[in-house]
C-alpha positions, 0 to 999 in steps of 0.5 A, a space after each residue: 625626532 629632532 630632525 623633524 623639529 629642526 625642519 619644522 622650525 626652519 620652515 617656520 623661520 623662513 615663513 616669518 622671514 618672507 612675511 617680514 620681507 614683504 611687510 618691509 617692502 610694503 613700507 617702501 611701496 607706501 612711501 613711493 605712492 605717498 610722495 607720488 614717486 617724486 622721491 626715488 625709492 632706490 634699490 640701494 641706500 648707504 652704499 649697500 642693498 636695501 632689500 637685505 634690510 626689508 625684514 628689519 624695516 618690516 619689524 619696524 613697520 609692523 610694530 608701528 601699524 600694530 601700535 596704531 591698531 591697538 588704539 582701537 582693537 586688541 591685537 588678537 582680533 580678526 580685524 587686526 589680522 585683516 589690516 595686516 594682510 591689507 598692508 601686505 597687498 600693497 606690494 602689488 602696486 609696485 612689482 620688480 624682478 628679484 635677481 638671485 644667484 647661486 651664491 645668494 641662495 647659498 648665503 641665504 640658506 646657510 645662515 639660518 641653517 646654522 643659527 636655528 641650532 640655537 633653538 635646541 638650547 634656548 629658554 625664556 629670559 627671566 624678564 619674559 616671566 617678569 613682564 614681557 609675556 604679561 605685557 604681550 598678553 594684555 596687548 592681545 586681549 585689550 585695546 590701549 589702556 589708560 594708565 596701563 603702567 599702574 597694573 605693573 610699572 615695567 609695562 611703562 618701559 614699553 618696547 615696539 618689540 612687545 607689539 610685534 611679539 604679541 602679534 606673532 603669538 597669534 599662532 600660540 608659538 613662542 618659537 617665533 619670538 626667538 626667530 625674531 631675534 635670529 632675523 637680526 643676526 641673520 641680517 648682519 651675516 647676510 650683510 657681511 656676506 654680501 659685502 665680503 663675497 658678492 660685491 667687487 668694491 665695498 666700503 664695508 668690506 674691511 669693517 665686515 672682515 674685522 667684525 668677523 674676526 672679532 666674532 671669532 675672538 669672542 670664543 677665547 680669552 679671559 674666563 673662556 671669552 665674551 668680548 662684547 660680540 653678539 650672543 644668543 639671548 633667552 626668549 623675549 630679550 632683545 639686546 642683540 637686535 638693538 645692538 645689530 640695529 645700532 651698529 648698522 645705523 652708526 656705520 651708515 651715518 659714518 659713511 655719509 658724514 665722511 663722504 658728505 653725500 646727502 640723498 632724500 631717500 636716505 634721510 627718510 630711511 635714516 629717520 625710520 632707523 633712529 625712531 626704531 632704535 629709540 622705540 626698541 630701547 630708549 637707551 639707544 637715544 645716544 645714536 640721535 647725536 649722529 642723526 642730528 649731525 647728519 640732519 644738520 649737514 643735510 640741510 646745509 648741503 642739499 639745497 632743500 629747505 627745512 619745510 620741504 624736509 619736514 614734508 618728506 618726513 611726514 610718514 615718520 613724524 606720524 609714526 612717532 606721534 602715535 608712539 608718543 601718544 601711546 606713552 602719554 595714554 599708558 603712563 602719563 609721560 612722554 618718556 617713562 620714567 623721566 619725571 620731567 616729561 610727565 603730566 600730573 593732571 592726568 587721573 591715572 598718573 601717580 605723582 612721584 611714582 616715576 622718580 621711584 622707578 628712575 631710581 630702580 632702573 639706575 640702581 639695577 644698571 650700576 650707573 655712576 652717581 656724581 655723589 659717589 667717589 669715581 674710583 670707588 665706583 670703578 672698583 665696584 664696577 670692575 669687581 663684577 665678573 661679567 664687567 671685568 671679563 668683557 672689558 678685558 676681552 674687548 681691549 684684547 680683541 681690539 688690540 689683536 684686530 688693530 695689529 692684524 690691520 697694521 700687519 696685513 693691510 695698508 691704512 688710510 686717513 678716515 678721521 671724523 671729529 664728530 665720530 671721536 666726539 660720539 665715542 666720548 659721549 657714548 662712554 660718558 653715557 654708558 657710565 652715567 646711564 647703564 654700564 652693563 656690557 649687554 647695553 654696549 654691544 652695538 657700540 663695541 662692534 662699531 668701534 671695531 668697524 672703525 678700524 675697518 673704515 681706516 683700512 685701504 687694501 691688503 699688503 699680500 694676496 689673501 684667497 677668498 677661501 680664507 675669508 669664507 672660512 672665517 665667516 662660516 667659523 664665526 657663524 657656527 660658533 654663535 649657537 652654544 656648543 650645547 645647542 648642537 649636543 642637545 640636537 644630537 642627544 636630547 629631545 626638543 622641548 620648549 614650554 612655558 613655566 606654570 607659576 604658583 599664584 595667590 589671590 589678591 582679590 576676586 580678579 587679580 592674582 600675584 606670585 607667591 612671596 619671594 617670587 615676581 614672575 606672572 608668566 603668561 597670566 593676564 590678571 596677575 601683577 607682581 606689585 601685590 597691590 590692589 589694581 583697579 581696572 575701570 571700563 570708561 566707554 570703549 576704553 579701560 583705565 587702570 588705577 592704583 587702589 588707595 
């Protein structure tokens, strides 16, 4: 029965949430001990409660601990599991009371109660079979591989998400991969619920309100809707988590750049968030513009020397050092596939290969090339239905939200030149590097939030029931309608496809001609070329057969 499946998923989700909550808290406890309590690790940051974000910091910290472990061990090893448990136990070094009201309980139970219905109409994203699951099974079965990119080039565009996903597969459940995405959506709604209903004064009240309205408008408009708000993705896709993280980071930076308030603890957490963003998806690097601006003003206004700031950032520097080391070992490049960052003297690096993969990623995203006529490119971009639909619906939604803000609320000046520059840079960046709507979700939501930051107060008294109705309605509409229908009428079934594979040599297989998905098969590559994996002492080295 689907009710039993639902309850099983619900409890598994909460188990994962609790695990990530305490793993995220462990990150801060370790920081607390590392700095000998000289840095106050507060219960709040950027004018909001930090414990709401413990699960997200938990994913960040877990992924990076697993990355370091994988230098030496396969992630399925018992010793890997032992290290993770050991990290969890650091929570005992700093105890605190968890204050929970009935309102908090209602919020924290309601959000997953609705989102979990998405499980009943979910399947694997195409890229799951193409490279995500293949990457994860290699992380499970082997420690770090020199030249890992030579097995299959998408393994080079590695995300920290792969490490977390690989570890969660220790229970052989692909449900956990979808739960991982839902935790980001849940965190957004926990945050907005907290700011809308559980705080007397909040700088995020109106940004949250307008994002909720934006979410509702996502269900209406040209071709049935889609205005650039979050949506439920296939398993292993993570554009939605990246978008949520991007939104949070940009809002936090806006608040601090506007208020010119600079705190060491917030600098540490902001650094963690920007690293996490880049590790999740390299295309999020544009957010570094806000971070560098914030860092510059921090150094200028905080009376803390650059040397001292570097000391405070040591944990994050160590984390990112291991990430860059992983990049070099697995691809021969600091940033794959950026040719300028590659080292041709490594035996596992194939000279000229990265330029080929640069072209593949550029062509796939439909990016603008300076050699093209901008108007011809614009027509081609607009001719693609999803691009046209999202652009028209976003502009319509933005206009509606703006009109609502003017009709029912008073405005305040909240202009930041740096934010205007950031918006322009984002648009240029998207045009040249990835004008695909799903890459812009976080940016579009941030644009909506800016209307909220410019809102002062309501002109008329609006009952909280109205806000609550908008909140719940937007939440209900995130799972597809078919999710609810499947729950009522069909049996729950999530299974991984079994592809037809052909033999390349004694060890390797490949999908049949016309196919390119290996799914959950380790010694399989869609390259259809002979791959050589050599044992060099404790490590493996992957080379291309010449």
